C-alpha positions in Angstrom: -7.0 -157.3 112.1 -8.6 -154.2 113.6 -6.7 -150.9 114.0 -5.3 -150.1 117.4 -3.8 -147.2 119.4 -2.0 -148.5 122.5 -1.8 -145.8 125.1 0.4 -146.0 128.2 0.1 -143.5 131.0 2.8 -143.1 133.6 5.3 -145.7 134.8 2.9 -148.7 134.7 1.7 -147.7 131.3 5.3 -147.5 130.1 6.0 -151.0 131.3 3.0 -152.4 129.5 4.0 -150.6 126.2 7.7 -151.7 126.7 6.8 -155.3 127.1 4.3 -155.3 124.2 6.8 -153.6 121.9 9.6 -156.1 122.8 7.2 -158.9 122.0 6.1 -157.3 118.8 9.8 -156.7 117.7 10.6 -160.3 118.5 7.6 -161.6 116.5 7.9 -159.1 113.6 11.6 -158.4 113.1 11.3 -156.6 109.8 10.9 -152.9 110.5 8.9 -152.3 107.2 6.5 -155.0 108.1 6.0 -153.6 111.6 5.3 -150.1 110.2 2.5 -151.7 108.1 0.8 -153.2 111.1 -2.4 -151.4 112.2 -1.1 -150.4 115.6 0.3 -147.1 116.8 1.7 -146.2 120.2 1.3 -143.2 122.5 3.1 -142.9 125.9 2.1 -140.1 128.3 4.2 -139.1 131.3 5.5 -136.1 133.2 8.7 -137.8 134.5 11.8 -136.4 132.7 13.6 -139.7 133.2 11.1 -141.5 131.0 11.4 -139.2 128.0 12.4 -140.9 124.7 15.9 -139.3 124.7 16.6 -140.9 128.1 15.3 -144.3 127.0 16.8 -144.6 123.5 19.8 -146.9 123.2 19.0 -148.7 126.5 20.4 -152.3 126.0 17.4 -153.7 127.8 15.2 -152.4 125.0 17.0 -154.1 122.2 15.4 -157.0 120.4 16.8 -158.7 117.3 19.4 -155.9 117.2 16.8 -153.2 117.1 15.8 -150.5 119.6 12.2 -150.9 120.8 12.2 -147.6 122.8 9.3 -145.2 122.4 10.2 -142.5 119.8 9.6 -138.8 120.3 6.6 -138.8 118.0 5.0 -141.5 120.2 5.5 -139.5 123.4 3.4 -136.8 125.1 5.0 -134.9 127.9 2.2 -133.7 130.2 3.8 -130.6 131.4 4.3 -130.5 135.1 2.3 -127.8 136.8 3.0 -126.8 140.4 0.0 -128.5 142.1 0.3 -126.2 145.2 -0.2 -123.2 142.9 -3.2 -124.9 141.3 -4.8 -125.7 144.7 -4.2 -122.1 145.9 -5.5 -120.5 142.6 -8.0 -123.0 141.3 -10.0 -120.2 139.5 -6.9 -119.6 137.3 -7.1 -123.2 136.0 -10.5 -123.6 134.3 -9.7 -127.1 132.9 -9.1 -128.3 136.5 -11.8 -126.7 138.4 -14.3 -129.6 138.0 -11.6 -132.2 138.3 -10.3 -131.0 141.7 -13.3 -129.4 143.3 -11.9 -128.4 146.7 -8.2 -127.7 146.4 -7.5 -127.6 150.1 -9.2 -131.0 150.6 -7.3 -132.6 147.7 -4.0 -131.2 149.0 -4.6 -132.7 152.4 -5.5 -136.1 150.8 -2.5 -136.2 148.5 0.2 -134.8 150.8 3.4 -133.5 149.3 3.9 -134.2 145.6 7.5 -134.2 144.4 8.9 -134.6 140.9 6.4 -135.3 138.1 3.3 -136.7 139.7 5.3 -138.1 142.6 4.0 -141.6 141.9 0.5 -140.5 143.1 -2.3 -141.4 140.8 -4.5 -138.5 141.8 -1.7 -136.0 141.0 -1.2 -137.8 137.6 -4.9 -137.5 136.9 -4.7 -133.7 137.5 -1.7 -133.4 135.2 -3.4 -135.4 132.6 -6.6 -133.3 132.9 -4.6 -130.1 132.6 -3.1 -131.5 129.3 -6.0 -133.4 127.9 -6.2 -131.0 125.0 -2.7 -132.0 124.0 -3.6 -135.7 124.3 -6.5 -135.2 121.9 -4.3 -133.3 119.5 -1.7 -136.1 119.5 -4.2 -138.7 118.8 -5.6 -136.7 115.9 -2.1 -136.2 114.5 -1.6 -140.0 114.0 -1.2 -141.0 110.4 -4.2 -143.3 109.7 -3.9 -143.1 105.9 -2.6 -146.7 105.7 -5.2 -148.1 108.0 -7.9 -150.3 106.7 -11.4 -149.0 107.6 -13.8 -151.8 108.4 -17.4 -151.1 107.8 -18.8 -154.5 108.8 -18.4 -156.1 112.2 -16.8 -159.5 112.4 
């Protein structure tokens, strides 16, 4: 089996990871055996409701008596920035200058953005772009020491 990092971004990404984890916990009920599988998880979101502390213990996430919720070390909070401030002061956000281009135009296209990314993909992409360096750091922090390195293609 190849090594895998499953990454879920936003609400839809969470649902995919949630369902995959529930199936994995059902198929591999032994926690030690699951830890030895060559798969790691990373969930990325800006919504406070979706943080691991708010999901842990949810009865809908229990399989074989075990909690399948994302753990804090599998979660990356992409800090929410005030997008109106970004659009008004784009030169102060060098990571976003090339992602956004014309702040006034993007603001007009997106409309008002509420909590987190406001369920708007473009706003979520901007938040992700602002925090891409954190995403890279999180992936690099994964413990790959027990992963099998394959040198020959199958």
